[in-house]
All heavy atoms as a GROMACS GRO file, in nm:
protein
  539
    1MET      N    1  -3.954 -12.225   6.680
    1MET     CA    2  -4.075 -12.150   6.714
    1MET      C    3  -4.067 -12.011   6.654
    1MET      O    4  -3.965 -11.944   6.661
    1MET     CB    5  -4.089 -12.144   6.866
    1MET     CG    6  -4.202 -12.056   6.910
    1MET     SD    7  -4.227 -12.066   7.085
    1MET     CE    8  -4.398 -12.104   7.088
    2THR      N    9  -4.174 -11.967   6.595
    2THR     CA   10  -4.180 -11.835   6.534
    2THR      C   11  -4.226 -11.731   6.637
    2THR      O   12  -4.300 -11.761   6.728
    2THR     CB   13  -4.286 -11.833   6.421
    2THR    OG1   14  -4.336 -11.961   6.400
    2THR    CG2   15  -4.228 -11.781   6.296
    3ASP      N   16  -4.178 -11.610   6.616
    3ASP     CA   17  -4.226 -11.500   6.700
    3ASP      C   18  -4.365 -11.460   6.653
    3ASP      O   19  -4.396 -11.467   6.534
    3ASP     CB   20  -4.132 -11.380   6.688
    3ASP     CG   21  -3.995 -11.410   6.746
    3ASP    OD1   22  -3.987 -11.494   6.837
    3ASP    OD2   23  -3.898 -11.349   6.699
    4HIS      N   24  -4.449 -11.419   6.746
    4HIS     CA   25  -4.585 -11.378   6.713
    4HIS      C   26  -4.610 -11.236   6.760
    4HIS      O   27  -4.552 -11.191   6.857
    4HIS     CB   28  -4.688 -11.470   6.780
    4HIS     CG   29  -4.689 -11.608   6.727
    4HIS    ND1   30  -4.623 -11.711   6.789
    4HIS    CD2   31  -4.748 -11.661   6.618
    4HIS    CE1   32  -4.641 -11.822   6.719
    4HIS    NE2   33  -4.716 -11.793   6.615
    5VAL      N   34  -4.700 -11.170   6.691
    5VAL     CA   35  -4.752 -11.041   6.735
    5VAL      C   36  -4.901 -11.062   6.756
    5VAL      O   37  -4.969 -11.119   6.671
    5VAL     CB   38  -4.727 -10.930   6.631
    5VAL    CG1   39  -4.795 -10.801   6.672
    5VAL    CG2   40  -4.577 -10.908   6.611
    6TYR      N   41  -4.950 -11.017   6.871
    6TYR     CA   42  -5.090 -11.037   6.906
    6TYR      C   43  -5.165 -10.906   6.907
    6TYR      O   44  -5.111 -10.802   6.940
    6TYR     CB   45  -5.103 -11.100   7.046
    6TYR     CG   46  -5.041 -11.235   7.056
    6TYR    CD1   47  -4.910 -11.252   7.100
    6TYR    CD2   48  -5.114 -11.349   7.024
    6TYR    CE1   49  -4.854 -11.377   7.109
    6TYR    CE2   50  -5.057 -11.475   7.033
    6TYR     CZ   51  -4.927 -11.488   7.076
    6TYR     OH   52  -4.871 -11.612   7.084
    7LYS      N   53  -5.290 -10.912   6.871
    7LYS     CA   54  -5.382 -10.799   6.885
    7LYS      C   55  -5.485 -10.839   6.990
    7LYS      O   56  -5.520 -10.957   7.000
    7LYS     CB   57  -5.451 -10.768   6.752
    7LYS     CG   58  -5.549 -10.652   6.762
    7LYS     CD   59  -5.584 -10.598   6.627
    7LYS     CE   60  -5.683 -10.484   6.635
    7LYS     NZ   61  -5.631 -10.365   6.697
    8HIS      N   62  -5.534 -10.743   7.066
    8HIS     CA   63  -5.634 -10.767   7.170
    8HIS      C   64  -5.765 -10.700   7.130
    8HIS      O   65  -5.765 -10.589   7.080
    8HIS     CB   66  -5.594 -10.704   7.303
    8HIS     CG   67  -5.465 -10.752   7.357
    8HIS    ND1   68  -5.454 -10.801   7.483
    8HIS    CD2   69  -5.342 -10.760   7.304
    8HIS    CE1   70  -5.329 -10.834   7.507
    8HIS    NE2   71  -5.259 -10.809   7.398
    9ILE      N   72  -5.874 -10.768   7.160
    9ILE     CA   73  -6.006 -10.706   7.151
    9ILE      C   74  -6.082 -10.738   7.278
    9ILE      O   75  -6.053 -10.837   7.346
    9ILE     CB   76  -6.086 -10.754   7.027
    9ILE    CG1   77  -6.103 -10.907   7.027
    9ILE    CG2   78  -6.021 -10.706   6.898
    9ILE    CD1   79  -6.192 -10.960   6.916
   10GLU      N   80  -6.178 -10.655   7.312
   10GLU     CA   81  -6.258 -10.678   7.432
   10GLU      C   82  -6.399 -10.717   7.389
   10GLU      O   83  -6.459 -10.652   7.303
   10GLU     CB   84  -6.261 -10.551   7.517
   10GLU     CG   85  -6.324 -10.574   7.653
   10GLU     CD   86  -6.309 -10.453   7.742
   10GLU    OE1   87  -6.395 -10.364   7.733
   10GLU    OE2   88  -6.211 -10.449   7.819
   11LEU      N   89  -6.449 -10.824   7.447
   11LEU     CA   90  -6.583 -10.876   7.416
   11LEU      C   91  -6.660 -10.895   7.545
   11LEU      O   92  -6.602 -10.924   7.649
   11LEU     CB   93  -6.572 -11.012   7.346
   11LEU     CG   94  -6.486 -11.021   7.220
   11LEU    CD1   95  -6.469 -11.166   7.180
   11LEU    CD2   96  -6.548 -10.942   7.109
   12THR      N   97  -6.792 -10.885   7.536
   12THR     CA   98  -6.878 -10.919   7.649
   12THR      C   99  -6.980 -11.021   7.601
   12THR      O  100  -7.057 -10.995   7.509
   12THR     CB  101  -6.950 -10.796   7.706
   12THR    OG1  102  -6.852 -10.701   7.750
   12THR    CG2  103  -7.038 -10.834   7.824
   13GLY      N  104  -6.976 -11.140   7.663
   13GLY     CA  105  -7.072 -11.244   7.632
   13GLY      C  106  -7.175 -11.253   7.743
   13GLY      O  107  -7.150 -11.212   7.856
   14SER      N  108  -7.291 -11.307   7.710
   14SER     CA  109  -7.394 -11.324   7.812
   14SER      C  110  -7.457 -11.463   7.800
   14SER      O  111  -7.450 -11.527   7.696
   14SER     CB  112  -7.502 -11.217   7.801
   14SER     OG  113  -7.574 -11.231   7.682
   15SER      N  114  -7.514 -11.507   7.911
   15SER     CA  115  -7.579 -11.637   7.915
   15SER      C  116  -7.675 -11.641   8.032
   15SER      O  117  -7.649 -11.582   8.136
   15SER     CB  118  -7.474 -11.748   7.932
   15SER     OG  119  -7.537 -11.872   7.957
   16ARG      N  120  -7.783 -11.714   8.015
   16ARG     CA  121  -7.877 -11.735   8.126
   16ARG      C  122  -7.827 -11.841   8.222
   16ARG      O  123  -7.868 -11.845   8.337
   16ARG     CB  124  -8.013 -11.777   8.071
   16ARG     CG  125  -8.086 -11.665   8.002
   16ARG     CD  126  -8.225 -11.708   7.962
   16ARG     NE  127  -8.296 -11.593   7.908
   16ARG     CZ  128  -8.361 -11.593   7.794
   16ARG    NH1  129  -8.369 -11.702   7.722
   16ARG    NH2  130  -8.421 -11.484   7.754
   17SER      N  131  -7.739 -11.930   8.174
   17SER     CA  132  -7.702 -12.046   8.256
   17SER      C  133  -7.574 -12.030   8.338
   17SER      O  134  -7.554 -12.106   8.433
   17SER     CB  135  -7.692 -12.171   8.169
   17SER     OG  136  -7.595 -12.154   8.069
   18GLY      N  137  -7.485 -11.937   8.304
   18GLY     CA  138  -7.366 -11.921   8.386
   18GLY      C  139  -7.255 -11.845   8.317
   18GLY      O  140  -7.259 -11.819   8.197
   19SER      N  141  -7.153 -11.811   8.396
   19SER     CA  142  -7.042 -11.732   8.344
   19SER      C  143  -6.959 -11.809   8.242
   19SER      O  144  -6.911 -11.751   8.144
   19SER     CB  145  -6.954 -11.682   8.459
   19SER     OG  146  -6.905 -11.790   8.535
   20ASP      N  147  -6.939 -11.939   8.262
   20ASP     CA  148  -6.863 -12.018   8.165
   20ASP      C  149  -6.930 -12.016   8.028
   20ASP      O  150  -6.863 -12.002   7.925
   20ASP     CB  151  -6.847 -12.163   8.211
   20ASP     CG  152  -6.746 -12.178   8.324
   20ASP    OD1  153  -6.680 -12.078   8.359
   20ASP    OD2  154  -6.733 -12.290   8.376
   21ASP      N  155  -7.061 -12.030   8.026
   21ASP     CA  156  -7.133 -12.025   7.898
   21ASP      C  157  -7.127 -11.886   7.836
   21ASP      O  158  -7.122 -11.873   7.713
   21ASP     CB  159  -7.278 -12.067   7.916
   21ASP     CG  160  -7.294 -12.218   7.925
   21ASP    OD1  161  -7.202 -12.290   7.881
   21ASP    OD2  162  -7.397 -12.263   7.976
   22ALA      N  163  -7.124 -11.782   7.917
   22ALA     CA  164  -7.112 -11.646   7.864
   22ALA      C  165  -6.978 -11.631   7.792
   22ALA      O  166  -6.970 -11.572   7.683
   22ALA     CB  167  -7.125 -11.544   7.976
   23ILE      N  168  -6.872 -11.686   7.850
   23ILE     CA  169  -6.740 -11.683   7.786
   23ILE      C  170  -6.742 -11.762   7.656
   23ILE      O  171  -6.695 -11.717   7.552
   23ILE     CB  172  -6.632 -11.738   7.881
   23ILE    CG1  173  -6.614 -11.645   8.001
   23ILE    CG2  174  -6.500 -11.760   7.808
   23ILE    CD1  175  -6.535 -11.704   8.115
   24ARG      N  176  -6.798 -11.882   7.662
   24ARG     CA  177  -6.805 -11.967   7.542
   24ARG      C  178  -6.884 -11.898   7.430
   24ARG      O  179  -6.848 -11.906   7.313
   24ARG     CB  180  -6.867 -12.102   7.577
   24ARG     CG  181  -6.775 -12.192   7.655
   24ARG     CD  182  -6.836 -12.330   7.675
   24ARG     NE  183  -6.751 -12.410   7.761
   24ARG     CZ  184  -6.766 -12.422   7.892
   24ARG    NH1  185  -6.866 -12.361   7.954
   24ARG    NH2  186  -6.683 -12.497   7.963
   25ASN      N  187  -6.994 -11.832   7.465
   25ASN     CA  188  -7.075 -11.762   7.365
   25ASN      C  189  -6.996 -11.650   7.298
   25ASN      O  190  -7.002 -11.633   7.176
   25ASN     CB  191  -7.203 -11.707   7.428
   25ASN     CG  192  -7.299 -11.815   7.470
   25ASN    OD1  193  -7.291 -11.928   7.425
   25ASN    ND2  194  -7.392 -11.781   7.558
   26ALA      N  195  -6.922 -11.574   7.378
   26ALA     CA  196  -6.842 -11.464   7.321
   26ALA      C  197  -6.734 -11.518   7.228
   26ALA      O  198  -6.714 -11.466   7.118
   26ALA     CB  199  -6.780 -11.381   7.433
   27LEU      N  200  -6.665 -11.624   7.270
   27LEU     CA  201  -6.558 -11.681   7.188
   27LEU      C  202  -6.613 -11.744   7.060
   27LEU      O  203  -6.554 -11.730   6.952
   27LEU     CB  204  -6.479 -11.785   7.267
   27LEU     CG  205  -6.391 -11.728   7.379
   27LEU    CD1  206  -6.334 -11.840   7.464
   27LEU    CD2  207  -6.280 -11.641   7.321
   28ALA      N  208  -6.725 -11.813   7.070
   28ALA     CA  209  -6.785 -11.877   6.952
   28ALA      C  210  -6.827 -11.772   6.849
   28ALA      O  211  -6.804 -11.790   6.729
   28ALA     CB  212  -6.905 -11.962   6.992
   29LYS      N  213  -6.885 -11.662   6.895
   29LYS     CA  214  -6.927 -11.556   6.802
   29LYS      C  215  -6.804 -11.490   6.738
   29LYS      O  216  -6.802 -11.466   6.617
   29LYS     CB  217  -7.012 -11.453   6.876
   29LYS     CG  218  -7.074 -11.351   6.786
   29LYS     CD  219  -7.172 -11.415   6.689
   29LYS     CE  220  -7.244 -11.312   6.606
   29LYS     NZ  221  -7.331 -11.372   6.506
   30ALA      N  222  -6.702 -11.462   6.818
   30ALA     CA  223  -6.580 -11.400   6.764
   30ALA      C  224  -6.512 -11.492   6.663
   30ALA      O  225  -6.460 -11.446   6.561
   30ALA     CB  226  -6.484 -11.366   6.877
   31HIS      N  227  -6.517 -11.622   6.688
   31HIS     CA  228  -6.454 -11.720   6.599
   31HIS      C  229  -6.513 -11.716   6.458
   31HIS      O  230  -6.446 -11.753   6.362
   31HIS     CB  231  -6.466 -11.860   6.660
   31HIS     CG  232  -6.406 -11.967   6.575
   31HIS    ND1  233  -6.271 -11.984   6.561
   31HIS    CD2  234  -6.465 -12.062   6.499
   31HIS    CE1  235  -6.248 -12.085   6.479
   31HIS    NE2  236  -6.364 -12.134   6.440
   32GLU      N  237  -6.635 -11.668   6.445
   32GLU     CA  238  -6.699 -11.659   6.313
   32GLU      C  239  -6.626 -11.561   6.221
   32GLU      O  240  -6.630 -11.578   6.099
   32GLU     CB  241  -6.845 -11.617   6.327
   32GLU     CG  242  -6.933 -11.720   6.394
   32GLU     CD  243  -7.075 -11.671   6.415
   32GLU    OE1  244  -7.112 -11.564   6.360
   32GLU    OE2  245  -7.151 -11.738   6.488
   33THR      N  246  -6.562 -11.459   6.276
   33THR     CA  247  -6.499 -11.357   6.192
   33THR      C  248  -6.352 -11.328   6.226
   33THR      O  249  -6.284 -11.264   6.147
   33THR     CB  250  -6.576 -11.223   6.201
   33THR    OG1  251  -6.582 -11.182   6.338
   33THR    CG2  252  -6.717 -11.238   6.146
   34VAL      N  253  -6.304 -11.373   6.340
   34VAL     CA  254  -6.166 -11.346   6.380
   34VAL      C  255  -6.085 -11.475   6.371
   34VAL      O  256  -6.121 -11.575   6.434
   34VAL     CB  257  -6.161 -11.290   6.525
   34VAL    CG1  258  -6.017 -11.267   6.569
   34VAL    CG2  259  -6.241 -11.162   6.536
   35ARG      N  260  -5.977 -11.470   6.294
   35ARG     CA  261  -5.890 -11.588   6.281
   35ARG      C  262  -5.777 -11.581   6.383
   35ARG      O  263  -5.732 -11.474   6.421
   35ARG     CB  264  -5.830 -11.594   6.141
   35ARG     CG  265  -5.933 -11.623   6.034
   35ARG     CD  266  -5.867 -11.641   5.898
   35ARG     NE  267  -5.783 -11.530   5.856
   35ARG     CZ  268  -5.825 -11.420   5.796
   35ARG    NH1  269  -5.953 -11.405   5.769
   35ARG    NH2  270  -5.740 -11.324   5.762
   36GLY      N  271  -5.729 -11.696   6.426
   36GLY     CA  272  -5.609 -11.703   6.509
   36GLY      C  273  -5.628 -11.670   6.655
   36GLY      O  274  -5.532 -11.633   6.723
   37ILE      N  275  -5.749 -11.686   6.708
   37ILE     CA  276  -5.769 -11.661   6.852
   37ILE      C  277  -5.684 -11.760   6.930
   37ILE      O  278  -5.689 -11.880   6.908
   37ILE     CB  279  -5.917 -11.673   6.890
   37ILE    CG1  280  -5.999 -11.561   6.823
   37ILE    CG2  281  -5.934 -11.667   7.042
   37ILE    CD1  282  -6.149 -11.572   6.844
   38GLN      N  283  -5.604 -11.708   7.022
   38GLN     CA  284  -5.510 -11.791   7.099
   38GLN      C  285  -5.541 -11.798   7.248
   38GLN      O  286  -5.508 -11.897   7.312
   38GLN     CB  287  -5.367 -11.736   7.082
   38GLN     CG  288  -5.317 -11.738   6.940
   38GLN     CD  289  -5.296 -11.879   6.889
   38GLN    OE1  290  -5.244 -11.964   6.960
   38GLN    NE2  291  -5.338 -11.906   6.767
   39TRP      N  292  -5.597 -11.692   7.306
   39TRP     CA  293  -5.618 -11.690   7.450
   39TRP      C  294  -5.723 -11.588   7.488
   39TRP      O  295  -5.763 -11.507   7.406
   39TRP     CB  296  -5.487 -11.661   7.525
   39TRP     CG  297  -5.416 -11.538   7.476
   39TRP    CD1  298  -5.317 -11.532   7.382
   39TRP    CD2  299  -5.439 -11.403   7.516
   39TRP    NE1  300  -5.278 -11.402   7.362
   39TRP    CE2  301  -5.351 -11.321   7.443
   39TRP    CE3  302  -5.526 -11.343   7.605
   39TRP    CZ2  303  -5.348 -11.184   7.458
   39TRP    CZ3  304  -5.523 -11.205   7.620
   39TRP    CH2  305  -5.434 -11.128   7.546
   40PHE      N  306  -5.767 -11.595   7.612
   40PHE     CA  307  -5.857 -11.493   7.667
   40PHE      C  308  -5.826 -11.471   7.814
   40PHE      O  309  -5.765 -11.556   7.879
   40PHE     CB  310  -6.005 -11.530   7.648
   40PHE     CG  311  -6.053 -11.640   7.738
   40PHE    CD1  312  -6.109 -11.611   7.862
   40PHE    CD2  313  -6.043 -11.772   7.699
   40PHE    CE1  314  -6.154 -11.712   7.945
   40PHE    CE2  315  -6.087 -11.874   7.781
   40PHE     CZ  316  -6.143 -11.844   7.905
   41ARG      N  317  -5.867 -11.356   7.864
   41ARG     CA  318  -5.850 -11.322   8.005
   41ARG      C  319  -5.980 -11.256   8.051
   41ARG      O  320  -6.034 -11.168   7.985
   41ARG     CB  321  -5.735 -11.222   8.020
   41ARG     CG  322  -5.716 -11.166   8.159
   41ARG     CD  323  -5.594 -11.074   8.165
   41ARG     NE  324  -5.606 -10.961   8.073
   41ARG     CZ  325  -5.643 -10.838   8.109
   41ARG    NH1  326  -5.673 -10.812   8.235
   41ARG    NH2  327  -5.650 -10.741   8.021
   42VAL      N  328  -6.032 -11.302   8.163
   42VAL     CA  329  -6.156 -11.244   8.217
   42VAL      C  330  -6.124 -11.109   8.280
   42VAL      O  331  -6.036 -11.097   8.364
   42VAL     CB  332  -6.221 -11.338   8.322
   42VAL    CG1  333  -6.341 -11.272   8.388
   42VAL    CG2  334  -6.261 -11.470   8.256
   43VAL      N  335  -6.195 -11.007   8.233
   43VAL     CA  336  -6.176 -10.870   8.280
   43VAL      C  337  -6.279 -10.836   8.387
   43VAL      O  338  -6.248 -10.774   8.488
   43VAL     CB  339  -6.186 -10.771   8.162
   43VAL    CG1  340  -6.177 -10.627   8.210
   43VAL    CG2  341  -6.079 -10.800   8.058
   44GLU      N  342  -6.404 -10.878   8.362
   44GLU     CA  343  -6.513 -10.842   8.454
   44GLU      C  344  -6.624 -10.946   8.446
   44GLU      O  345  -6.653 -10.998   8.339
   44GLU     CB  346  -6.568 -10.705   8.415
   44GLU     CG  347  -6.682 -10.656   8.501
   44GLU     CD  348  -6.736 -10.521   8.454
   44GLU    OE1  349  -6.725 -10.488   8.335
   44GLU    OE2  350  -6.792 -10.450   8.540
   45THR      N  351  -6.683 -10.975   8.560
   45THR     CA  352  -6.801 -11.061   8.565
   45THR      C  353  -6.911 -10.983   8.635
   45THR      O  354  -6.889 -10.924   8.740
   45THR     CB  355  -6.772 -11.190   8.643
   45THR    OG1  356  -6.664 -11.259   8.581
   45THR    CG2  357  -6.894 -11.282   8.644
   46ARG      N  358  -7.026 -10.981   8.572
   46ARG     CA  359  -7.140 -10.912   8.633
   46ARG      C  360  -7.267 -10.985   8.589
   46ARG      O  361  -7.263 -11.077   8.510
   46ARG     CB  362  -7.143 -10.765   8.592
   46ARG     CG  363  -7.160 -10.743   8.443
   46ARG     CD  364  -7.154 -10.595   8.409
   46ARG     NE  365  -7.177 -10.575   8.269
   46ARG     CZ  366  -7.082 -10.574   8.176
   46ARG    NH1  367  -6.957 -10.594   8.212
   46ARG    NH2  368  -7.112 -10.555   8.050
   47GLY      N  369  -7.379 -10.941   8.640
   47GLY     CA  370  -7.503 -11.005   8.604
   47GLY      C  371  -7.620 -10.909   8.604
   47GLY      O  372  -7.612 -10.799   8.656
   48HIS      N  373  -7.726 -10.955   8.543
   48HIS     CA  374  -7.852 -10.881   8.537
   48HIS      C  375  -7.949 -10.951   8.631
   48HIS      O  376  -7.971 -11.072   8.618
   48HIS     CB  377  -7.903 -10.880   8.392
   48HIS     CG  378  -8.034 -10.811   8.376
   48HIS    ND1  379  -8.124 -10.846   8.280
   48HIS    CD2  380  -8.091 -10.708   8.444
   48HIS    CE1  381  -8.229 -10.768   8.287
   48HIS    NE2  382  -8.212 -10.685   8.386
   49VAL      N  383  -8.005 -10.877   8.723
   49VAL     CA  384  -8.094 -10.934   8.824
   49VAL      C  385  -8.238 -10.894   8.795
   49VAL      O  386  -8.267 -10.777   8.768
   49VAL     CB  387  -8.054 -10.884   8.965
   49VAL    CG1  388  -8.148 -10.941   9.071
   49VAL    CG2  389  -7.909 -10.921   8.995
   50VAL      N  390  -8.328 -10.992   8.799
   50VAL     CA  391  -8.471 -10.968   8.781
   50VAL      C  392  -8.544 -11.036   8.897
   50VAL      O  393  -8.525 -11.157   8.920
   50VAL     CB  394  -8.522 -11.022   8.645
   50VAL    CG1  395  -8.672 -11.008   8.634
   50VAL    CG2  396  -8.452 -10.954   8.529
   51GLU      N  397  -8.622 -10.960   8.970
   51GLU     CA  398  -8.699 -11.012   9.083
   51GLU      C  399  -8.614 -11.091   9.182
   51GLU      O  400  -8.650 -11.198   9.230
   51GLU     CB  401  -8.817 -11.095   9.033
   51GLU     CG  402  -8.917 -11.013   8.953
   51GLU     CD  403  -9.034 -11.095   8.903
   51GLU    OE1  404  -9.047 -11.213   8.939
   51GLU    OE2  405  -9.115 -11.036   8.826
   52GLY      N  406  -8.494 -11.038   9.209
   52GLY     CA  407  -8.405 -11.099   9.308
   52GLY      C  408  -8.329 -11.222   9.261
   52GLY      O  409  -8.262 -11.286   9.340
   53LYS      N  410  -8.338 -11.255   9.132
   53LYS     CA  411  -8.268 -11.372   9.079
   53LYS      C  412  -8.181 -11.332   8.960
   53LYS      O  413  -8.213 -11.238   8.888
   53LYS     CB  414  -8.368 -11.479   9.035
   53LYS     CG  415  -8.450 -11.533   9.149
   53LYS     CD  416  -8.545 -11.639   9.101
   53LYS     CE  417  -8.630 -11.689   9.218
   53LYS     NZ  418  -8.728 -11.787   9.175
   54VAL      N  419  -8.074 -11.408   8.940
   54VAL     CA  420  -7.986 -11.382   8.825
   54VAL      C  421  -8.060 -11.419   8.698
   54VAL      O  422  -8.102 -11.533   8.679
   54VAL     CB  423  -7.855 -11.464   8.834
   54VAL    CG1  424  -7.770 -11.442   8.710
   54VAL    CG2  425  -7.777 -11.427   8.960
   55ALA      N  426  -8.078 -11.319   8.610
   55ALA     CA  427  -8.146 -11.343   8.482
   55ALA      C  428  -8.043 -11.372   8.373
   55ALA      O  429  -8.067 -11.456   8.286
   55ALA     CB  430  -8.230 -11.222   8.444
   56HIS      N  431  -7.930 -11.303   8.376
   56HIS     CA  432  -7.822 -11.323   8.279
   56HIS      C  433  -7.688 -11.302   8.347
   56HIS      O  434  -7.674 -11.211   8.428
   56HIS     CB  435  -7.830 -11.220   8.164
   56HIS     CG  436  -7.930 -11.254   8.060
   56HIS    ND1  437  -8.060 -11.214   8.067
   56HIS    CD2  438  -7.917 -11.324   7.944
   56HIS    CE1  439  -8.125 -11.259   7.959
   56HIS    NE2  440  -8.040 -11.325   7.885
   57TRP      N  441  -7.592 -11.384   8.311
   57TRP     CA  442  -7.453 -11.361   8.346
   57TRP      C  443  -7.390 -11.283   8.232
   57TRP      O  444  -7.419 -11.310   8.115
   57TRP     CB  445  -7.379 -11.494   8.363
   57TRP     CG  446  -7.423 -11.570   8.483
   57TRP    CD1  447  -7.525 -11.659   8.491
   57TRP    CD2  448  -7.366 -11.562   8.612
   57TRP    NE1  449  -7.536 -11.706   8.618
   57TRP    CE2  450  -7.438 -11.649   8.696
   57TRP    CE3  451  -7.260 -11.489   8.666
   57TRP    CZ2  452  -7.408 -11.666   8.829
   57TRP    CZ3  453  -7.230 -11.508   8.800
   57TRP    CH2  454  -7.305 -11.594   8.880
   58GLN      N  455  -7.306 -11.187   8.263
   58GLN     CA  456  -7.236 -11.107   8.162
   58GLN      C  457  -7.088 -11.109   8.197
   58GLN      O  458  -7.050 -11.072   8.308
   58GLN     CB  459  -7.289 -10.964   8.161
   58GLN     CG  460  -7.438 -10.957   8.133
   58GLN     CD  461  -7.499 -10.823   8.172
   58GLN    OE1  462  -7.448 -10.752   8.257
   58GLN    NE2  463  -7.610 -10.790   8.109
   59VAL      N  464  -7.006 -11.154   8.103
   59VAL     CA  465  -6.862 -11.165   8.128
   59VAL      C  466  -6.787 -11.090   8.018
   59VAL      O  467  -6.806 -11.118   7.899
   59VAL     CB  468  -6.816 -11.311   8.133
   59VAL    CG1  469  -6.666 -11.320   8.160
   59VAL    CG2  470  -6.893 -11.389   8.238
   60THR      N  471  -6.704 -10.996   8.059
   60THR     CA  472  -6.619 -10.924   7.965
   60THR      C  473  -6.482 -10.991   7.963
   60THR      O  474  -6.425 -11.018   8.070
   60THR     CB  475  -6.606 -10.775   8.005
   60THR    OG1  476  -6.737 -10.718   8.006
   60THR    CG2  477  -6.517 -10.699   7.909
   61ILE      N  478  -6.434 -11.019   7.842
   61ILE     CA  479  -6.305 -11.086   7.826
   61ILE      C  480  -6.216 -11.006   7.731
   61ILE      O  481  -6.265 -10.938   7.641
   61ILE     CB  482  -6.320 -11.232   7.776
   61ILE    CG1  483  -6.397 -11.237   7.643
   61ILE    CG2  484  -6.388 -11.317   7.881
   61ILE    CD1  485  -6.409 -11.377   7.583
   62ASP      N  486  -6.088 -11.015   7.755
   62ASP     CA  487  -5.987 -10.961   7.665
   62ASP      C  488  -5.940 -11.081   7.583
   62ASP      O  489  -5.899 -11.182   7.639
   62ASP     CB  490  -5.872 -10.903   7.749
   62ASP     CG  491  -5.762 -10.842   7.668
   62ASP    OD1  492  -5.790 -10.791   7.558
   62ASP    OD2  493  -5.647 -10.845   7.714
   63VAL      N  494  -5.950 -11.072   7.451
   63VAL     CA  495  -5.919 -11.185   7.363
   63VAL      C  496  -5.796 -11.150   7.280
   63VAL      O  497  -5.790 -11.042   7.220
   63VAL     CB  498  -6.038 -11.216   7.270
   63VAL    CG1  499  -6.005 -11.326   7.173
   63VAL    CG2  500  -6.162 -11.252   7.352
   64GLY      N  501  -5.700 -11.240   7.276
   64GLY     CA  502  -5.580 -11.218   7.196
   64GLY      C  503  -5.577 -11.311   7.077
   64GLY      O  504  -5.611 -11.428   7.086
   65PHE      N  505  -5.535 -11.255   6.963
   65PHE     CA  506  -5.522 -11.338   6.843
   65PHE      C  507  -5.397 -11.295   6.768
   65PHE      O  508  -5.348 -11.182   6.781
   65PHE     CB  509  -5.645 -11.329   6.753
   65PHE     CG  510  -5.683 -11.191   6.708
   65PHE    CD1  511  -5.641 -11.144   6.584
   65PHE    CD2  512  -5.761 -11.109   6.787
   65PHE    CE1  513  -5.677 -11.017   6.542
   65PHE    CE2  514  -5.797 -10.982   6.746
   65PHE     CZ  515  -5.754 -10.936   6.622
   66THR      N  516  -5.340 -11.388   6.692
   66THR     CA  517  -5.217 -11.360   6.619
   66THR      C  518  -5.248 -11.282   6.492
   66THR      O  519  -5.350 -11.306   6.425
   66THR     CB  520  -5.144 -11.490   6.580
   66THR    OG1  521  -5.234 -11.576   6.513
   66THR    CG2  522  -5.088 -11.559   6.701
   67LEU      N  523  -5.161 -11.187   6.462
   67LEU     CA  524  -5.172 -11.114   6.336
   67LEU      C  525  -5.103 -11.195   6.228
   67LEU      O  526  -4.999 -11.255   6.252
   67LEU     CB  527  -5.108 -10.976   6.349
   67LEU     CG  528  -5.177 -10.879   6.445
   67LEU    CD1  529  -5.099 -10.749   6.453
   67LEU    CD2  530  -5.320 -10.851   6.400
   68GLU      N  531  -5.162 -11.194   6.110
   68GLU     CA  532  -5.105 -11.270   5.998
   68GLU      C  533  -4.994 -11.192   5.931
   68GLU      O  534  -4.991 -11.072   5.932
   68GLU     CB  535  -5.214 -11.303   5.898
   68GLU     CG  536  -5.318 -11.393   5.956
   68GLU     CD  537  -5.433 -11.423   5.859
   68GLU    OE1  538  -5.438 -11.364   5.749
   68GLU    OE2  539  -5.518 -11.506   5.895
   0.00000   0.00000   0.00000
């Protein structure tokens, strides 16, 4: 097994349907430009409320990826 060095970035994804989709949206977008994503950690979950109902879920994640 090789030793790895990781870099962290913080992302916030959003979704109308739920927190899991907000995470998936953030990771999918990051995957377009960041190579070697290995893990994520949920930092914060919040939402946008409109007329007493959840309009959007917003999830901030810490994402780790290996440096080349």
